[in-house]
VOGU-3710 file (C-alpha; in Angstrom, 3 decimals, decimal comma):
1> mkkifivila> 93,152/87,225/110,175  95,736/87,599/112,997  98,615/88,129/110,546  96,575/90,937/108,738  95,974/92,505/112,143  99,633/92,496/112,879  100,687/94,115/109,645  97,949/96,754/110,177  99,202/97,413/113,603  102,952/97,814/112,295
11> llvipvfsfa> 101,961/100,228/109,661  100,201/102,339/112,224  103,010/102,333/114,578  105,951/102,786/112,301  106,105/106,284/110,690  106,025/106,343/107,017  107,656/109,661/105,640  106,825/111,168/102,491  107,678/114,512/100,536  104,299/115,821/101,654
21> eakyvikfas> 105,756/115,569/105,293  108,941/117,439/104,767  108,466/121,278/105,170  110,994/121,958/102,497  111,363/119,863/99,398  114,199/120,822/97,249  113,762/119,844/93,604  117,008/118,621/92,308  117,953/118,038/88,573  121,047/116,209/87,265
31> vapegstwmn> 122,167/114,868/83,947  123,739/111,968/85,917  121,834/108,781/85,564  120,213/106,998/88,285  122,716/104,675/89,949  125,647/106,547/89,059  128,142/107,570/91,870  126,985/111,075/91,340  123,245/110,069/92,166  124,205/107,614/94,982
41> vmqeldeviy> 126,273/110,436/96,602  123,251/112,690/96,513  121,000/110,058/97,810  123,453/109,562/100,935  123,306/113,483/101,144  119,697/113,632/101,027  119,304/111,029/103,873  121,798/112,817/106,220  120,153/116,134/105,657  116,605/114,663/106,275
51> ektkgevkfk> 117,850/112,898/109,341  119,575/115,988/110,890  116,650/118,353/110,247  114,434/115,739/111,735  112,396/115,225/108,395  112,075/119,042/107,571  114,238/119,089/104,498  114,164/116,457/101,770  115,475/116,414/98,162  113,340/115,203/95,125
61> fypggvsgde> 115,621/113,980/92,456  115,162/114,506/88,614  118,315/112,529/87,333  119,293/111,333/83,867  118,664/114,565/82,063  114,929/114,318/82,323  114,819/117,877/83,039  116,587/118,703/79,957  120,054/120,355/79,012  121,761/122,628/81,566
71> kdvlkkmkin> 120,153/125,678/79,889  116,548/124,106/80,110  117,407/123,311/83,985  118,592/127,005/84,648  115,275/128,274/82,934  113,345/126,080/85,301  115,314/127,218/88,256  114,452/130,826/87,549  110,751/130,175/87,557  111,183/127,797/90,507
81> qlhaagftsq> 110,098/124,496/88,958  113,457/123,384/90,069  115,200/124,562/93,104  118,737/123,191/92,815  121,126/121,144/90,257  124,350/119,959/89,414  126,108/121,575/86,619  129,171/121,512/84,384  131,337/124,480/83,492  128,807/124,988/80,601
91> glgevvpevr> 125,804/125,615/82,810  127,835/127,371/85,610  129,320/129,724/82,945  125,767/130,776/81,823  125,314/132,097/85,375  128,666/133,404/86,037  130,901/133,645/82,822  134,000/134,096/84,676  133,936/130,679/86,155  134,864/129,355/82,468
101> ilnipliinn> 138,337/130,627/83,166  139,007/127,257/84,957  138,089/125,817/81,512  140,857/127,322/79,346  142,592/124,664/77,240  145,765/123,275/78,193  146,284/125,818/81,024  145,787/123,740/84,142  147,735/120,305/83,998  146,760/118,269/87,073
111> ekeidyvlek> 144,576/117,878/90,135  147,090/119,469/92,536  147,094/122,456/90,550  143,419/122,665/90,277  143,144/122,192/94,118  145,424/125,073/94,670  143,564/127,377/92,159  140,226/126,576/93,691  141,307/127,181/97,090  142,323/130,751/95,920
121> mtpyfekqfe> 139,647/131,663/93,547  136,274/129,986/94,787  135,528/132,604/97,287  135,386/135,159/94,510  133,101/132,822/92,290  130,856/132,226/95,030  130,137/135,965/95,675  129,220/136,412/91,996  126,876/133,435/92,145  125,244/134,800/95,200
131> kkgfivlgwp> 124,950/138,211/93,234  122,973/136,450/90,481  120,627/134,742/92,862  122,423/131,297/93,593  124,166/129,793/96,320  126,993/127,277/95,652  126,631/124,235/97,619  130,007/122,545/96,418  132,364/122,174/93,571  132,236/118,447/92,634
141> evgfayifsk> 134,491/118,395/89,584  133,756/116,467/86,214  137,529/116,049/85,675  139,959/116,604/82,704  138,313/116,079/79,374  140,125/114,093/76,704  139,136/113,901/72,852  137,478/110,710/71,631  137,036/110,005/68,002  136,328/107,481/65,156
151> qkidsidafr> 139,546/108,339/63,338  143,100/108,498/64,807  144,214/112,132/65,869  148,100/112,092/66,015  148,504/115,555/64,359  146,959/118,714/63,946  146,121/117,912/60,334  144,481/114,730/61,324  142,547/116,697/63,996  141,152/119,115/61,307
161> kikmwiwged> 139,778/116,270/59,367  137,404/115,172/62,240  133,744/116,092/62,374  134,092/117,448/66,098  131,182/118,149/68,266  130,819/121,075/70,562  128,247/121,602/73,376  125,748/124,036/71,886  127,334/127,365/71,302  130,281/127,017/73,494
171> vlvntlfkel> 132,299/129,958/72,693  135,243/128,792/74,530  135,718/125,509/72,778  134,627/126,873/69,534  137,475/129,556/69,821  140,117/126,899/70,432  138,778/124,574/67,319  138,368/127,882/65,180  142,408/128,548/66,005  143,382/125,049/65,387
181> gvvpiplsli> 141,443/125,000/62,037  138,845/122,568/63,312  135,000/123,281/62,180  132,846/122,119/65,071  129,286/120,788/64,852  127,056/122,246/67,706  124,594/119,906/69,491  123,030/119,674/72,798  124,399/116,995/75,258  121,457/114,637/74,710
191> dvmqalqtgm> 121,791/114,540/70,906  125,333/113,330/70,934  124,979/109,795/71,055  122,529/109,717/68,070  124,837/111,955/65,909  127,783/109,437/66,713  125,731/106,732/65,514  124,437/108,277/62,186  128,064/109,570/61,567  127,030/113,274/61,621
201> iegvygspls> 129,845/113,740/64,157  133,291/111,763/64,576  134,706/113,360/67,623  133,475/114,258/70,995  135,202/115,571/74,278  134,454/114,838/77,829  136,013/113,210/80,850  136,680/109,302/80,747  133,979/108,729/83,307  131,364/110,646/81,327
211> avamqwqtmt> 132,226/109,065/78,123  131,825/105,705/79,599  128,500/106,821/81,407  127,117/108,136/78,116  128,656/105,191/76,315  130,418/107,293/73,723  133,392/104,890/73,837  131,103/102,327/72,060  130,998/104,624/68,850  134,755/105,780/68,935
221> kyilnmriay> 137,949/103,837/68,385  140,469/106,495/69,565  141,583/108,777/72,384  143,939/111,620/72,150  146,287/110,993/75,103  146,098/114,815/76,177  144,254/116,474/78,949  142,598/119,130/76,597  140,996/121,279/79,372  139,842/120,925/83,018
231> vpggvlinks> 135,994/120,598/83,594  134,613/121,933/86,856  131,236/121,113/88,287  129,293/122,956/90,640  125,946/122,461/92,503  123,645/125,551/92,784  120,627/126,180/94,848  118,235/129,061/94,342  118,855/131,900/96,703  114,954/132,391/97,027
241> iwvkmpenfr> 114,572/128,997/98,570  117,529/129,005/100,534  116,551/132,147/102,436  113,353/130,700/103,234  114,786/127,985/105,442  115,808/128,568/108,971  119,477/129,385/109,453  120,243/126,066/111,438  118,805/124,129/108,333  121,091/126,188/106,029
251> kiimeesrka> 124,197/125,394/108,190  123,288/121,782/108,259  122,689/121,534/104,543  126,057/123,744/103,656  128,223/121,516/105,993  126,905/118,288/104,740  127,023/119,279/101,161  130,832/120,303/101,355  131,538/116,922/102,765  129,407/114,935/100,136
261> fnkltelsrk> 130,797/117,163/97,151  134,436/116,754/98,433  134,050/112,869/98,550  132,432/113,114/95,088  135,449/114,889/93,805  137,649/112,258/95,381  135,639/109,251/93,708  135,411/111,140/90,507  139,184/111,348/90,196  139,427/107,553/90,988
271> enndalnvlk> 136,710/106,484/88,585  138,067/108,719/85,850  141,272/106,826/86,154  139,411/103,548/86,398  137,527/104,477/83,351  140,795/105,109/81,576  142,136/101,681/82,327  138,660/100,108/81,319  139,083/102,050/77,877  142,418/100,680/77,307
281> ksgivftdia> 141,583/97,025/78,109  138,484/97,439/75,711  140,866/98,025/72,742  140,354/101,757/72,397  143,711/103,151/71,038  145,480/106,019/72,814  147,250/108,370/70,426  149,830/111,068/70,938  150,871/114,152/69,164  154,488/113,364/68,218
291> nkqdlktfad> 155,462/116,378/66,201  157,133/119,032/68,445  155,863/121,813/66,069  152,350/120,621/66,614  152,730/120,467/70,568  153,957/124,072/70,293  151,028/124,955/68,287  148,546/123,655/70,754  150,534/125,756/73,553  150,300/128,793/71,425
301> vsektanqlv> 146,823/128,381/70,702  145,935/127,783/74,259  147,594/131,324/75,080  145,865/132,875/72,144  142,284/131,482/73,200  142,789/132,698/76,888  143,578/136,169/75,637  140,881/136,237/72,983  138,156/135,439/75,671  139,103/138,355/77,942
311> gkfytkelln> 136,125/140,734/77,935  133,798/138,022/76,830  134,131/135,834/79,993  136,522/137,313/82,255  138,891/140,172/82,720  142,523/140,516/82,165  143,100/141,009/85,949  141,352/137,571/86,748  143,334/135,776/83,955  146,568/137,225/85,271
321> elkkhlsdfr> 145,384/136,164/88,789  145,121/132,601/87,515  148,383/132,510/86,165  149,888/133,638/89,010  148,359/131,105/91,142  149,577/128,447/88,759  153,133/130,060/88,672  153,253/130,275/92,498  152,332/126,528/92,759  154,729/125,468/90,141
331> skgk> 157,439/127,281/91,757  156,739/125,813/95,110  156,793/122,370/93,446  160,240/123,033/91,886
//
C-alpha cells in the first residue's frame, strides 16, 4: 500500500506533458520511416523547440508516408489537416516550379557545387515559397540520384530496353527519358516496390540511401555508376500557422530548424556514401557507360532537356543564372 501511495505521489509531482498542453501543435508529415535518420533528427528538433518555447510548441509526426504521397500531403496542408512536411524536389516543384532547376540531369556534379549554388539561389526560392503561402524551414537534401535496374545498363541502347519508373507525371524526368528514347512508366512512390516485385517496372532512380530505405536494392541487381541528377529536399510550414505564433517562437523554430537540417544534410551525405559501400558489398554490380559517343549523348540531352523546360519550370534568365554560378565556382576551383 505504501508503494502504491509513493507512485501516486510521484505522478502528481512530476509534470506529464502532452500535445494538449502545447499551445501550438505542428502536424508534420514525412515519407521517411520511423527510426530513420530523418525522423531521429526531427525528434531531436522537436525536443529542443519544446524545451526552448517552455512547452508551448510541439510537433506531432506522421512518418512513413501514412499521410500519402507528396501531392496528397500538399492538399492536406492547404486545408490545414497538416501544417508542415518534408519534401523532395517533386513536392517542392508542385509549389514553386522554379526549384526544379536544381534537378536538371547531369548539370550539377558534386556537393561543393550544390552548396555554392544553394547559397546564391535559395533566398530567391524562399521568397517564391512565401508568396505561395509557405515558409521554408530548411533545405535538407536527398542527395544525388542513381539508376537501379534489374538488367545491366552500360549503353544507351541497354537503357532503352529497361521498363523505367518515373514518379507520377514528372515532366522533367520524362523529358530526359524521352530524349534518350526511354519510355517510362509513371507510378506513385508508394507503388514502386510492388511494381518491381511483379516486373511491371525494371528500373528506378533515387539516392543510394533512399533506395536502401525503400528496399529497392533487394529487387535490383545493377547500379549505373553515374550521378544522374541532384535531388534537393526542403521542409515547408504553412504561413497561416506560422504567423499565428509569437515572433520569439518563430525565431527559435527557424534557428533550430536551420541547425537541424544542416546537420541532416551532413548525415545524409555520409549515409549515402555508406549506402553505396553497403550496396557494393551486397553484390550489386556497378556499371559504367564506356562508349564516348554515348557519354556525349547524355551531355547533349542534358543541355536539350534544360532548354526544353524553359517556360515550363523556370525562365531563361534563371537557367543562365544557375549556369553562371556553376561556371564561377568551377573557374575558382581551377
